[in-house]
KEMAR-143613 format. One record per residue (C-alpha): residue in one letter; x, y negated, z negated. Coordinates in steps of 0.05 Angstrom, whole numbers, plus 5000, padded with zeros to 4 digits. Layout:
N
aXYZ ...
# end
This chain:
326
k500050005000 l505649524982 a509049655050 k502549505087 i501748845049 l508948645063 n508148815137 v501748395143 e505447815109 g510947865162 k516048135112 r517948715157 d524948815128 e521948915059 a516349355086 a521249805123 e525949855064 h520250035018 l517950595064 l524950855073 h526050844997 i519851274988 m522251755042 r529051815008 t526151954939 d519552314953 r520552934994 s513053044998 f512552415040 d514552785102 d515552555174 d508252655193 g506152235134 a511351695146 r510551585221 p503651265220 h506150765168 l512650605204 l509450515273 p506249845254 v513049595231 f516149795297 e510449455335 g510948835293 w518248765308 r517148875383 q511548355387 g513547835336 s521047785337 g524547225372 n530247695385 g527348395393 v534048705409 r537348445346 a531448635303 a531149335332 q538549435320 a537949195249 f532249685236 g536350235270 n542050095222 a537250135163 l534950815187 l542051055200 v543450945126 t538051445110 f540051945163 k542052465112 t535052485080 l530352425140 p527953065174 l530553155245 r523453195270 f522552465249 w528352215292 a525452545353 r518952175343 a521351465331 p518950985385 h523150555431 f521749815440 t519549735513 g517749035537 r513948785598 t520348775639 g521949485622 s527649315574 t528949775515 v533049845452 s535050535431 l534350625357 l534651355339 l535852035368 g535352765349 v540453315351 g541153645419 q538554315443 v542554945456 l546154985523 m541054765575 q535355115539 v531054485541 g524254595510 n521355205544 a525655135606 r532655365625 y537154995674 l542855445694 k543955335769 p542854805823 g536255125844 d533354985775 l533954235787 p529853785833 d532853415893 s528452815879 i525552505817 a521351925790 v525851425754 f524651005692 p529350395693 l530750135623 t536349665604 g540649925547 a537550615546 l542551185546 l540551905555 l545952445557 p545553205566 t542653535503 g540952855472 q533952645453 l531051975473 p524451735442 l520151265483 n513950835472 i510350815539 f504950295552 e505849985622 p500650275670 r505650485724 y509850855673 l503751175642 a502151425713 m509351675720 f508952095656 d502052355676 a505152595742 a511152895706 l506753265656 a502753555713 g509053775748 n516053965725 r516053495664 l522453155689 i523852405689 g530152045713 m532751535662 v537050985694 q539150275678 p538049685723 a544549515759 l549549115719 g551648715780 d551348705855 n557749115861 d554749655817 a547949645849 t544450155891 a537550245920 g535249525917 d529349335959 k525248745984 t519348855937 g522348525876 d524049175842 p530949145809 h537249445838 l539150055797 a545650325769 p548350895812 v548251425757 g542651645710 c540552255671 i534952755680 g530552825619 r525253355605 i519053155565 t519653575502 s514953185457 f508552815475 a503052465436 e497451985452 t496651395404 g489251265416 d490550555441 g492850735511 r500250875495 y504351505497 i509751675447 v514452165481 s521352465472 l525952645530 t531553155522 g537453055569 v538753595621 c544253325666 r546552685700 f545052505772 r547252025826 l542051635865 l542151775939 g536351375967 e529351145950 k523351545974 m517351176002 t511051385966 h504251105949 e505351175874 p506050565829 f512850815804 r519350915842 s522351595863 f529251745890 r533152305923 i538652515875 a544952925871 p545053265802 f551653345764 i551654105763 s557854115718 d553553835661 l549954505657 s556354825630 a559054225591 r560354655529 d566454925566 e569654235556 e568754205481 d575754435462 a578853845500 v575653335453 d580053015400 r574953115345 g579452815291 a580352155328 l572952115343 l570952225270 s576251725248 a573251185293 f566251365271 r568051325198 a571650655208 y565450365241 l560950615185 d565650345131 a566249675166 n558649605169 k557449905100 l553450485129 e553051215108 a552251875144 d550952595127 w558152835135 e556153565122 s551653555183 v556853175223 e562053705208 r557254255230 a555553925296 s558854185359 n563453715398 l558353665454 t552753455406 l557353005366 v560152615426 n553552535462 s549552365399 l554651845376 a554751545446 m547151495448 m546451185379 s552150695389 p549949965385 f553849765447 g551349365508 p548849615575 a555749595608 e558850015553 k552950495555 q553750585630 a561150715622 l559651265571 l554451565619 e559151565679 a565151855642 p567252455686 d567652955629 l566453035554 k573752895536 t573652235574 r566952045544 a569852155474 e576051745491 t571751185520 l567451185457 i573551135413 a576550575455 i570150165455 t569350265379 e576450025367 i575349415411 v568949235373 l572449325306 a578248895328 r573748335352 v569548325290 f574448515235 g581248365264 d586648885273 s583149535291 d589149955269 t588449685199 v581049845198 l582050545226 q587150695172 
# end
């Protein structure tokens, strides 16, 4: 009740903190009980904040502090903030699936993947193989896209708008944005209707793809021919090449610098594939950095890129990154 009163009064920081405190201390207040209360806080931030990105990141940091006490099912259900222009801020993610066993489907060979797909362009959204990306869908054309996907193979292509003309592909004369050349196929593994016309869904990453060319259709959403990254289907073969110690050192330094906590027992149990891709997806970096992490040629390079970006951020904010990392 107190959280509802605080939210109505516009005190969303206090409302969120109160709910998170209850979830940390009262195990009976599970994810199904918490989600209906937290959704109005998410929505209030999306609609009422002068800087929705900053507010969303702040709330994401607050939830990261409580990562060790929240059920994994909750993280898979948290909504994204999607605005009228299609922009988004990734807050949370769940732990990935077993090797390309995504929901009820297996993706083991090229024939298991489509040669064209409907794409969902969202700035700042990063989906990687085995990662989970929660989305709050409310624009009519994207509602139609998810209706079509649910009636078909349940696959959606996540891609960012192009960062610049040199990085652009598939622009057109209709006013639709140019798109980044590489995205990631996601399978719908969680779906719920809100009762007010929205969908709350979760995508699980299958593999990356390169855009080849736009298909002309009569649908309100865009579809493209794609070339899937087949190597992503066996990405676990690359795990041994990851410098896990250096990655965890950079992660710990970032948490310490921002006075955040993590469930280190769960982190230690995570595979290198899950660890690298999950940390990349939850990282609070900008669209350019997210695209660099997506386009890294292999898991080892993605981990090295993540470490390098983290060190640069720490150096800019706190000075000498070597001192921070020590």
